[in-house]
C-alpha positions in Angstrom: 0.0 0.0 0.0 2.8 2.5 1.0 4.7 1.7 -2.2 1.5 2.3 -4.3 1.0 5.7 -2.7 4.6 6.6 -3.1 4.5 5.5 -6.8 1.4 7.6 -7.4 3.1 10.6 -5.7 6.1 10.3 -7.9 4.0 10.0 -11.1 2.0 13.1 -10.1 5.1 15.0 -9.4 6.7 14.1 -12.7 3.6 15.0 -14.7 3.3 18.3 -12.9 6.9 19.1 -13.8 6.3 18.2 -17.5 3.2 20.3 -17.7 5.1 23.3 -16.1 8.0 22.7 -18.6 5.6 22.7 -21.5 3.9 25.9 -20.3 7.3 27.6 -20.0 8.3 26.5 -23.5 5.1 27.9 -25.0 5.5 31.2 -23.0 9.1 31.5 -24.2 8.1 30.9 -27.9 5.4 33.5 -27.6 7.9 36.0 -26.0 10.3 35.4 -28.9 7.5 36.0 -31.4 6.5 39.3 -29.7 10.1 40.5 -29.5 10.6 39.7 -33.2 7.4 41.5 -34.1 8.4 44.6 -32.0 11.9 44.6 -33.5 10.4 44.5 -37.0 8.0 47.4 -36.1 11.0 49.5 -34.9 13.0 48.7 -38.0 10.0 49.7 -40.2 9.6 53.0 -38.3 13.3 53.8 -38.6 13.4 53.1 -42.3 10.2 55.2 -42.8 11.9 58.0 -40.9 15.1 57.7 -42.9 13.2 57.7 -46.2 11.2 60.7 -45.2 14.3 62.7 -44.2 16.2 61.7 -47.4 13.2 62.9 -49.4 13.1 66.1 -47.4 9.4 65.6 -47.2 7.9 67.3 -44.1 4.5 65.7 -44.7 6.1 62.3 -44.3 8.3 63.3 -41.3 5.7 64.9 -39.1 3.4 61.9 -38.6 6.4 60.0 -37.2 6.7 62.5 -34.3 4.6 62.8 -31.2 3.3 66.3 -30.3 6.2 66.8 -27.9 8.8 65.0 -30.1 12.3 66.5 -30.2 14.4 66.9 -33.4 18.1 67.4 -32.7 19.9 67.8 -36.0 23.7 68.2 -36.1 24.8 71.8 -36.4 21.3 73.2 -36.1 19.0 74.2 -33.2 16.9 71.7 -31.5 13.2 71.6 -32.4 10.6 70.6 -29.8 7.0 69.7 -30.9 5.6 69.2 -34.4 5.2 72.9 -35.0 8.9 73.6 -34.5 9.9 70.5 -36.4 7.7 71.7 -39.3 
């Protein structure tokens, strides 16, 4: 009887560990997907910003700034907010 109870406890413990391991693996996979997605969004934003600056197109640059965004060009005064950036 004691050995049966002990065996059941071991089986339950092992299955609980496997379930937790599976959950961690799924969570890690989801985290990697989110990080990859966020990195891609940042890359897209940076390329859009670079393209807009290279085109010297204010109408493409302004939507990429927040209302209190700061533009700090080399050798020129800093602009704060979309009106000054414009």
